[in-house]
C-alpha positions in Angstrom: -41.9 -19.2 -1.0 -39.2 -18.2 -3.5 -41.8 -16.7 -5.9 -42.8 -14.3 -3.1 -39.2 -13.6 -2.0 -37.8 -12.9 -5.4 -39.9 -9.8 -6.2 -39.1 -8.4 -2.7 -35.4 -9.1 -3.2 -35.4 -7.5 -6.6 -37.1 -4.4 -5.2 -34.7 -4.3 -2.3 -31.6 -4.4 -4.5 -32.9 -1.8 -6.9 -34.0 0.5 -4.1 -30.6 0.1 -2.4 -28.6 0.9 -5.5 -30.9 3.8 -6.5 -30.5 5.3 -3.0 -26.7 4.9 -3.1 -25.9 5.7 -6.7 -28.9 7.5 -8.0 -31.8 6.3 -10.2 -30.1 6.9 -13.5 -27.1 4.7 -12.5 -29.4 2.0 -11.2 -31.3 1.9 -14.5 -28.2 1.6 -16.7 -28.5 -1.6 -18.8 -25.4 -3.3 -17.5 -26.3 -2.4 -13.9 -29.8 -3.8 -14.3 -28.5 -7.0 -15.8 -26.0 -7.4 -13.0 -28.7 -6.8 -10.4 -30.9 -9.4 -12.0 -28.1 -11.9 -12.0 -27.0 -11.2 -8.5 -30.5 -11.3 -7.2 -30.6 -15.0 -8.3 -27.1 -15.5 -6.6 -28.4 -14.1 -3.3 -31.5 -16.3 -3.4 -29.4 -19.3 -4.2 -27.1 -18.6 -1.2 -30.1 -18.3 1.1 -30.2 -14.5 1.4 -33.8 -14.4 0.4 -35.4 -11.5 2.3 -34.6 -7.8 2.6 -33.8 -8.4 6.3 -31.3 -11.1 5.6 -29.8 -8.8 2.9 -29.3 -6.0 5.3 -27.8 -8.3 7.9 -25.4 -9.7 5.3 -24.3 -6.2 4.3 -23.9 -4.9 7.9 -21.9 -7.9 9.0 -19.6 -7.7 6.0 -19.0 -4.0 6.5 -18.3 -4.4 10.2 -15.8 -7.2 9.4 -14.1 -5.2 6.6 -13.9 -2.0 8.6 -12.3 -3.6 11.6 -9.8 -5.5 9.5 -9.0 -2.5 7.4 -8.5 -0.3 10.4 -6.7 -2.7 12.8 -5.1 -5.2 10.4 -4.1 -2.9 7.6 -3.3 -0.1 10.0 -0.8 -2.4 11.7 0.5 -3.6 8.4 0.9 -0.2 6.8 2.0 1.7 9.9 3.6 -0.9 12.2 6.9 -1.1 10.2 7.3 2.7 10.3 6.6 2.8 14.0 9.1 0.0 14.7 11.8 1.6 12.5 11.4 5.1 13.8 11.4 3.9 17.5 14.5 1.7 16.9 16.3 4.5 15.1 15.5 7.2 17.7 16.2 5.0 20.7 19.4 3.2 19.7 20.4 2.9 16.1 21.2 6.5 15.2 23.6 6.9 18.2 25.5 3.8 16.9 26.2 5.3 13.5 29.7 6.6 12.6 30.5 10.1 13.7 31.2 11.2 10.1 27.7 10.2 9.2 26.2 12.0 12.2 27.9 15.2 11.2 26.4 15.1 7.7 22.6 15.8 8.0 21.8 14.9 4.3 23.6 11.5 4.4 22.2 10.8 7.9 18.7 11.5 6.6 19.3 9.4 3.6 20.5 6.5 5.7 17.7 6.8 8.2 15.1 7.2 5.4 16.3 4.1 3.5 16.5 2.1 6.7 13.1 3.0 8.1 11.6 2.9 4.6 12.9 -0.7 4.1 11.3 -1.8 7.4 8.1 0.0 6.6 7.9 -1.5 3.1 8.6 -5.0 4.3 5.9 -4.9 7.0 3.4 -3.3 4.6 4.0 -5.7 1.7 4.1 -8.9 3.8 1.4 -7.7 6.2 -0.8 -6.6 3.3 -0.4 -9.9 1.6 -1.8 -11.6 4.7 -4.6 -9.2 5.6 -6.0 -8.0 2.2 -7.3 -11.4 1.1 -9.3 -11.6 4.3 -11.2 -8.4 3.4 -14.5 -9.4 1.7 -15.2 -6.3 -0.3 -12.0 -4.2 -0.6 -11.2 -1.3 -2.8 -9.9 -3.7 -5.5 -13.6 -4.9 -6.0 -14.1 -1.8 -8.2 -12.7 -3.9 -11.0 -15.6 -6.3 -10.6 -18.3 -3.6 -11.2 -20.3 -3.2 -14.4 -18.4 -1.0 -16.8 -20.7 2.0 -16.5 -19.9 2.3 -12.8 -16.1 1.9 -13.0 -14.4 5.2 -12.1 -11.9 6.8 -14.3 -8.5 5.4 -13.2 -6.7 8.7 -13.2 -9.4 10.5 -11.2 -9.5 7.6 -8.7 -5.8 7.7 -8.4 -5.8 11.4 -7.7 -8.5 10.9 -5.1 -6.5 8.2 -3.3 -3.4 10.5 -3.4 -5.5 13.3 -1.8 -6.7 10.9 0.9 -3.1 9.7 1.6 -1.7 13.2 1.7 -4.6 14.6 3.8 -4.4 11.8 6.4 -0.7 12.2 6.6 -0.9 15.9 7.2 -3.7 15.5 9.8 -1.5 12.9 11.6 1.5 15.2 11.7 -0.2 18.4 12.8 -0.1 17.4 16.6 3.6 17.2 16.3 3.8 21.0 15.9 1.9 21.6 19.1 3.6 19.0 21.2 6.7 21.0 22.2 4.6 23.8 23.6 2.5 21.4 25.6 5.7 19.7 26.9 7.3 23.0 27.8 4.2 23.9 29.8 4.2 20.6 31.6 7.9 20.8 32.4 7.3 24.4 33.6 10.9 25.8 33.4 9.7 29.2 32.1 12.3 29.4 29.3 10.2 27.6 26.7 12.7 24.7 26.6 12.0 21.0 26.7 13.9 17.8 27.4 15.3 17.0 24.0 15.4 13.2 24.6 11.7 13.0 25.6 10.7 15.5 22.9 12.2 13.2 20.3 10.7 10.1 21.9 7.2 11.5 22.1 7.5 12.8 18.5 9.0 9.6 16.9 7.2 6.9 18.7 4.0 8.2 20.1 2.9 10.8 17.5 4.6 10.1 14.3 4.8 6.3 14.7 1.7 5.6 16.9 -0.6 8.0 15.1 0.8 6.7 11.9 -0.8 3.4 12.5 -4.1 5.1 13.3 -3.8 7.2 10.1 -3.0 4.1 8.0 -6.0 2.3 9.4 -8.3 5.3 8.8 -7.1 5.7 5.2 -7.9 2.0 4.5 -11.4 2.4 6.0 -12.0 5.5 3.8 -11.0 3.6 0.7 -13.6 1.0 1.4 -16.3 3.4 0.2 -15.5 6.1 -2.3 -17.0 6.8 -5.8 -19.0 3.6 -5.5 -20.2 3.1 -1.9 -19.4 -0.1 0.0 -22.9 -1.7 -0.2 -23.3 -0.9 -3.9 -20.0 -2.4 -4.8 -20.8 -5.6 -2.8 -24.2 -6.1 -4.5 -22.9 -5.4 -8.0 -19.7 -7.4 -7.9 -19.3 -10.0 -10.7 -17.7 -12.4 -8.3 -20.5 -12.1 -5.7 -20.8 -15.9 -5.3 -17.2 -16.2 -4.3 -17.4 -13.3 -2.0 -20.4 -14.8 -0.2 -18.6 -18.1 0.2 -15.6 -16.1 1.6 -17.8 -14.6 4.3 -18.8 -18.2 5.3 -15.3 -19.6 5.4 -14.0 -21.0 8.6 -11.3 -19.4 10.7 -9.2 -22.6 10.3 -9.1 -22.0 6.5 -8.0 -18.4 7.1 -5.2 -19.4 9.4 -3.9 -22.0 6.9 -3.6 -19.3 4.2 -1.4 -17.1 6.4 1.9 -18.8 5.7 1.5 -19.0 1.8 0.3 -15.4 1.7 3.3 -14.2 3.7 5.7 -16.1 1.4 4.0 -14.6 -1.6 4.3 -11.1 -0.2 8.0 -11.7 0.6 8.5 -12.9 -2.9 7.0 -9.7 -4.4 9.7 -7.7 -2.5 12.3 -9.0 -4.9 10.2 -9.5 -8.0 8.6 -6.1 -8.1 10.3 -2.7 -8.5 7.7 -1.0 -6.3 9.5 -1.7 -2.9 12.8 -0.3 -4.2 11.1 2.8 -5.6 9.2 3.5 -2.4 12.3 3.1 -0.2 14.4 5.4 -2.5 11.6 8.0 -2.4 11.4 7.9 1.4 15.2 8.2 1.6 15.4 11.2 -0.6 12.6 13.1 1.2 14.1 12.4 4.6 17.5 13.5 3.4 16.1 16.8 2.3 14.2 17.1 5.6 17.3 16.5 7.7 19.3 19.0 5.7 16.6 21.7 6.2 16.2 20.8 9.9 19.9 21.1 10.6 19.9 24.7 9.6 16.8 25.4 11.7 18.4 23.7 14.7 21.6 25.8 14.3 19.8 29.2 13.9 16.9 28.5 16.3 18.5 27.2 19.4 19.6 29.8 22.0 23.3 29.4 22.9 22.4 29.4 26.6 20.5 26.1 26.4 22.2 22.9 27.7 22.8 20.2 25.0 20.0 18.1 26.5 17.5 20.9 26.2 15.7 22.2 23.0 13.8 25.3 22.3 10.0 24.6 21.8 9.7 27.2 19.1 12.6 25.7 17.2 11.2 22.2 17.5 7.8 23.3 16.3 9.4 25.0 13.3 11.3 21.9 12.4 8.2 19.7 12.6 6.1 22.2 10.6 8.6 21.9 7.8 8.1 18.1 7.7 4.3 18.2 7.7 3.7 19.4 4.2 6.9 17.6 2.9 5.7 14.2 4.1 2.1 15.0 2.9 3.5 15.5 -0.6 5.6 12.4 -0.3 2.6 10.3 0.7 0.6 11.6 -2.3 3.4 11.0 -4.7 3.9 7.5 -3.5 0.2 6.8 -3.9 0.3 8.1 -7.5 3.6 6.5 -8.5 3.2 3.0 -7.2 0.6 1.9 -9.9 2.8 3.3 -12.6 6.0 1.7 -11.3 4.1 -1.6 -10.9 2.9 -1.4 -14.5 6.4 -0.4 -15.8 7.9 -3.4 -13.9 5.3 -5.8 -15.3 5.9 -4.5 -18.8 9.7 -4.8 -18.5 9.4 -8.3 -17.1 7.1 -9.3 -19.9 9.6 -8.0 -22.5 12.5 -9.7 -20.9 10.6 -13.0 -20.9 9.6 -12.6 -24.6 13.2 -11.8 -25.5 14.4 -14.8 -23.6 11.9 -17.1 -25.3 12.9 -15.8 -28.8 16.6 -16.0 -28.2 18.5 -19.0 -29.6 19.1 -21.9 -27.4 22.5 -21.2 -26.0 23.3 -24.7 -25.0 22.3 -26.1 -28.4 24.5 -23.5 -30.1 27.4 -24.2 -27.9 27.1 -28.0 -28.4 27.0 -27.6 -32.2 30.0 -25.3 -32.2 32.1 -26.9 -29.5 30.9 -30.5 -29.2 32.2 -33.7 -30.9 30.2 -33.0 -34.1 32.1 -29.8 -34.6 35.4 -31.6 -34.9 34.4 -34.1 -37.5 35.8 -33.7 -41.1 33.5 -31.6 -43.3 32.8 -31.8 -47.0 31.1 -29.3 -49.2 28.4 -30.1 -51.8 28.0 -26.7 -53.4 26.5 -28.1 -56.6 23.5 -29.5 -54.7 23.2 -26.2 -52.8 24.0 -27.9 -49.4 26.3 -26.4 -46.8 28.8 -28.4 -44.8 28.1 -31.9 -43.7 30.1 -34.6 -41.9 31.8 -37.4 -43.7 30.7 -40.9 -42.6 
């Protein structure tokens, strides 16, 4: 039976890779060798017909797409949603009056606070969810060398995706004041300021932020190397297949340790601090610009609880590109900050290992042996030694 299935499987794998990557990529020596090796792996794991192969790939993709959209969307966007909602509804009003009167400092405080909640949820949530994804973006490192994308090009592509998704998510914020003004129907193009801020912060910026984060993670599942090709050409395909067959009980048991590991990385990596600082600076700049727009764009005749729709749209338009740029810069900067932190930590460990033992030095200088009478034997070339 296997003698019949093996040629069919080899043809199925070669045909799949050729259709996804092109014939020249499928015929590269390292790709051909990996296909031969992984054909044997699939047969050994019981995936021995083209139909079973397609079922395996379809089920894995469905699982990873759902987990990337829902799980990573919640992890990467839930903290921002919670932080923005809490700040808008309660926390900002509780800040000192001096801070409320300084838009730049208020923006910095709000950006750092929301950024900290966002980073905590993203890091800890990601540590829980990412290991459950079978064939995530990190699987590119498991590909044959000829198929690995240029790191800089891939980084720029990811930055473009992040910036584009962020801009698309924020565009409805510009139109919302006009829609709200039409619904309220006062005829003066004004809106209820409280509800305008609530709709903007919680429903559009925060709520659509989770959708955008999920969409971004789904898009990253299949880029230069499509999802199915990456799955079939992974060096660790045996482990990935075993992962797809793991029980839910095993997955639940791993949640606690994964969350602790994620929380640990918050203090052992410079990335969280760098991201929070970046968000704080961008929000500070945004608040300073928006304060001027608010002063010059609001008609004096409007009550304090009302806001001009055109003014709100102008404020939000200024944030669309600013936050798009911020998202792209964070995507580009995170890997470099992580590498720099790892390099610095390595150098500190090496320096510590090469440094003299402080306790031994202190004992030799300050301990009992340091107070014993000393004699010199310079003729023999010896230094000081204790008399006994």
